[in-house]
PAKOL-813367 format. One record per residue (C-alpha): residue in three letters; x, y, z. Coordinates in steps of 0.5 Angstrom, whole numbers, padded with zeros to 4 digits, always signed. Each point is the difference from the previous one (the first is absolute). Example, Ala and Ser with C-alpha at 12.3 -4.5 7.8 and 13.67 -1.06 7.14 Angstrom:
PAKOL-813367
Ala+0025-0009+0016
Ser+0002+0007-0002
end
This chain:
PAKOL-813367
Met+0041-0006-0022
Thr-0004-0005+0004
Glu-0005-0003-0003
Leu-0007+0002+0001
Pro-0005-0005+0004
Thr-0006-0002-0005
Phe-0007-0001+0003
Thr-0006-0004-0004
Val-0007+0001+0002
Asp+0001-0007+0004
Asp+0006+0002+0003
Leu-0004+0006+0003
Glu-0006-0004+0002
Arg+0004-0005+0004
Glu+0004+0006+0004
Asp-0002+0001+0008
Val-0006+0004+0001
Leu+0000+0005+0006
Asp-0007-0001+0003
Val+0000+0000+0007
Glu-0005+0001+0006
Ser+0002+0007+0001
Phe+0005+0005-0002
Asp+0001+0007+0003
Asn+0005+0006-0001
Asp+0005-0004+0004
Asp+0000-0006-0004
Ala+0001+0005-0006
Val+0006+0003+0003
Asp+0003-0007+0001
Leu-0002-0002-0007
Gly+0003+0006-0003
Leu+0007-0001+0004
Thr+0000-0007-0002
Ala+0000+0003-0007
Val+0006+0005+0001
Glu+0004-0006+0003
Val-0001-0004-0007
Ile+0001+0007-0004
Asp+0007+0001+0004
Glu+0002-0008-0001
Arg-0001+0001-0007
Glu+0003+0006-0001
Leu-0006+0003-0004
Asn-0002+0007-0001
Leu-0008+0000+0002
Ala-0005+0004+0003
Val-0005-0004+0005
Arg-0007+0002+0002
Val-0005-0004+0004
Met-0007+0002+0000
Leu-0005-0001+0005
Arg-0007+0002-0001
Gly+0001+0005-0004
Asp+0006+0003+0004
Ile+0008+0000-0001
Val+0002-0003+0006
Phe+0007-0002-0002
Gln+0005+0003-0006
Ala+0007+0000-0001
Lys+0004+0002-0006
Leu+0007-0004+0000
Gly+0006+0001-0005
Thr-0002+0005-0006
Ser-0008-0001+0001
Gly-0003+0007+0001
Pro-0006+0004-0002
Gly-0001-0003-0007
Asn-0002-0007+0003
Asp-0006+0003+0004
Thr-0004+0000-0006
Trp+0002-0008-0001
Leu-0002-0001+0007
Ala-0007+0003+0000
Gly-0001-0003-0007
Lys+0002-0007+0001
His-0004+0000+0007
Ala-0006+0002-0004
Val+0000-0006-0004
Val+0000-0004+0006
Glu-0005+0003+0003
Arg-0005+0000-0006
Phe+0002-0007-0002
Gly+0002-0003+0007
Glu+0006-0004-0003
Pro+0007+0002-0001
Ser+0002+0005-0005
Leu+0004-0005-0004
Leu-0005-0005+0000
Val-0005+0005-0003
Lys+0005+0002-0005
Arg+0002-0008-0002
Arg-0008-0002+0000
His-0001+0006-0005
Glu+0007-0002-0004
Glu-0003-0007+0000
Ser-0007+0002-0003
Gly+0004+0003-0006
Thr-0003+0007+0003
Pro+0006+0004+0003
Phe-0003+0004+0006
Glu+0002+0007-0003
Glu-0005-0002-0005
Arg-0006+0000+0004
Thr-0005+0006-0001
Asp-0003-0001+0007
Val+0006+0002+0004
Asp+0003+0007+0001
His+0007-0002-0001
Asp+0003+0006+0003
Thr-0003-0002+0007
His+0001-0008-0001
Lys+0007-0003-0002
Ala-0001-0008-0001
His+0008-0001+0001
Gly+0003-0004+0005
Gly+0001+0002+0007
Ser-0006+0000+0004
Ile-0003-0006+0004
Pro-0007+0001+0004
Ile-0001-0001+0007
Leu-0006-0003+0002
Val-0004-0001+0007
Lys-0004-0006-0001
Gly+0000+0000-0007
Glu-0002+0008-0001
Val+0006+0004-0003
Val+0001+0005+0005
Gly+0007+0003-0003
Ser+0006-0002-0003
Ile+0008+0000+0000
Thr+0003+0003-0006
Thr+0007+0001-0003
Ser+0002+0004-0006
Gly+0007+0002-0003
Glu+0003-0006-0003
Pro-0003-0004-0006
Asp-0007-0002+0002
Val+0002-0008+0001
Val+0005+0002+0005
Asp-0005+0005+0003
His-0005-0006+0001
Ala+0005-0005+0002
Thr+0002+0005+0006
Ser-0007+0001+0002
Ala-0001-0007+0000
Glu+0006-0002+0004
Ala-0002+0005+0005
Val-0007-0003+0001
Arg+0003-0007+0000
Arg+0005+0002+0006
Tyr-0005+0004+0003
Leu-0005-0006+0000
Ala+0005-0004+0003
Ala+0002+0004+0006
Arg-0007+0001+0001
Asp-0001-0007+0001
Ala+0006-0001+0004
end
């Protein structure tokens, strides 16, 4: 088995942030297709969803992913929407503080899943959506979404 990636709070805070001047449905599809390329290259079993302003603009389920991933996709996105940062960063911040996210009493844990895989999409600093993956260990989900963001930003800046 391949060794799983590790991420600290510092690692996650240094990652590329998808903060752009504008982001529309076409951009969401481009980001989703970039994620599909990463998933295919890495031969992963992942579902990917790109949400934009409350709408599922792009979704694909590769390998053995399926309906069981829908709750996770929605739950990770809900964490990004509420906290404004990657779902894995929210999880790691809670672990670092000594209080796991699952112990918070002010969060509906049926609808909010602080597990890796969801990264916010920002327009001029405001969260307008997310890219979320689900299906592998959460650090793999996060690494896949992060790589899709890196590639998307590189192509956009080219």
